[in-house]
Every structure is written in C-alpha cells, then in structure tokens.
N, C-alpha and C positions, 0 to 999 in steps of 0.2 A: 504494500500500500504506500503510495507516494504522495497522495493528496488527501488531507483530512484535517479536522479541527480537534485538538485535544482540549478537554473541558474538565473543570473541577468546581464543585460548589462546597461552601461551608454553610452550616445551618446554625440558627440562633438557639434552637431547642430541639427536642425529639421529634417535632412535627416536620416531615420532609418538605412541606411547602414554606418553611421558615428560612428560606435561603437569605443569607446576609452578605455573601460575597461570591463572585464568580471570576474565574480565570480562564482565558481561552488563548490557545496558541494555534495559529494557522500554519500548516505545513503544505507546501506545494513543491512537487518534484523532489521530495525528500529533504527539503530545506525549510527551516523556519522563516516565514516571510512577514508575520505580523503577530503581535501580542496585545491582549486586551485584559484589563482588570477593572473591576468596579465593586465598591461596597453597595449593598442593597438594603433598603429599609424593609426589615422582615415583617411578614404577616403570618401568624400572629406576632405582635411586637413585644415579645418578652424573651429574655435570654436565660438559659439554664446555666448555673455555675459550672457544671461539667463541660458544657460546650465552650464557655469562655476560657476555661483552663486549656482546652485543646487548641483553639485558634487565636485566642487573645483579642478577639473583637468584642467590644463592649457596646451597650446601648447608645452611649454618647457618640460613638464612632459612626453610627448609621442613622442617627436621629434626623439629619437633614438630607440623607441619601435618597435617590430615586427609588421607587418601588419596582418590583420585577417587570411589569409591562414596559416601563420606560427603558430600563436597562436592556431588556431582551430586544427591543426595537433597534438598539445599536448592535447587539450581538448578531442578530439574524442577517444583517447586511454582510457581516464578515464570514459567516459560515455557509452562506447560500450554496447549495449543491454539493456540500461536503459531508461525508459520513463523520460521525462523532466518535471519539475515542476517549475512554476514561479508565482509570485504574480502579477495579471493582465497580464496573459500570452500573451494576444493579442499583447502587446508592445514588449515583449522579443522574441516571435516567429516571429513577424514582422521584428525586427532587424536582427535576424538570417537569415531569408529568404532573406532580402534585401542585407545583406553582401554576402551571397552565390551568389546571382544574380550579384552583382557588380563585383565580382571576377570570374564570369563565372564558378562557381563550381556547380556540380550536387547536388541539395538538396535531402537528403535521406528520407525526410518525417518523421521527428521525431514526436513522439507522445507527446503532451503537455497536462499537467493538470494545472488548475488554482486554487491557494489557495484563491484568492479573490472571485471567484465564489463559492467555497466550503464554505468560511466564510459566505457569504450571505445565503446559504442554512442551515448551522449549527447554526449560531448565530442570523440570521434575524435582527430584530429591537432591539435586546438586546444591540447592539453596536451603538454608535453615528455615526460611519462610518466604512467602511471596508478597510481603508488605512493600509498599511503594519505595521506601528508602533502600531496602535490600535489593530489589530488582533494579532500581535506578543505578545503584553502585555497580551491580554486575554488568550493566550496560555502559559503564564509564561516565555516569552523570552523578555529581556530588550534590545531593539534595540537602541544602543547609537550612531552609526555612519551611520544613514540613508543616503542613496544615495552613499555609498561606496559599490561597486558591491559585494564584499565578505560578508560584514556585512548583506546586503539585502538578499543574497543567504542563509546565515546561518539562518536568521529570517524566510525565506520562508521554509527552511527545518524543523525548529522547529514547524511551523504551520502545515506543511504536516504530520509530525509524529503524531501530535495530532488529526487532523481532516480528513485526507484522508484515 
C-alpha cells in the first residue's frame, strides 16, 4: 500500500464519541506528504482522570476547540479517496463511527486497515507484544510522544510503509 491516511484519535472519557484530538498523516507513493493535528471539543464534554493520565489533554485545552463536525470538514479534504490506517483500528474506527452517529452525520464507510493486525501477521512471536511503540521501534521509528494523536499517527504511518 503506497497511498493512505494514517489516523489516530484520543478520547476524553470511555465514550468512543468523546474524541478530543485527532492526528492524520497522509502518505502518497510511500512518502509522507502532509500532517494534520487538531484538538476537538469533546461531546460529551467531560474528561475521565484515567484518560487525562494517558494523553495529558485537559478540559481547558479543548474548551475553545472546534467540535468534531468542524474538524472533520478539514480532515475529509485531506483524506479524500484514501483508505485509513490505524494501529488497533477497531478503536479508531469505532471512535469515528461513534462521532459520526453522535452528530447525526452520514458515515461514508471508510475502508480501514490495521497495523496491529499486520504486525501480528508479519512479526508473530518475534515481538514481546504488538503495542504501537514496540512495533514502531521494530520498524525503525522512535515513538517519543505516545498517546499524542499526531505522534501515534506518524508511528502508524511508518509501520504501514514498512509492512502493509
């Protein structure tokens, strides 16, 4: 796969529609050509302490941010015609579908590929686990800011370039 968009969401709480940030990395002909990051005002607008500990985003960070429909209007222009790739895509695809449903938007049926699944197939038991930092390191990418949506999307893109 040479053309795709790697995507990662972070959520404010346990509700998958509570996306509070998104990172997108556009890859064309196997080369990163564009990057996008945005904070998102989550709906519902409450943060669980566990989620804050994971990604470090606080309510004050997203208080004035755009909501999902406004942010997605920018993202959709960048990803048009591209399949989406995520590490453990079930989470990110679930967030995307939940946000579309929450805002009563028609979900266009994006095609998702999973670098975690691909890692299990390619690396098997050679790796101690198939978490994003582990797989990224195996593919030569040093993920320093894990759980920052853009950093995770960049790591996912690096993995996809190597093994998809």
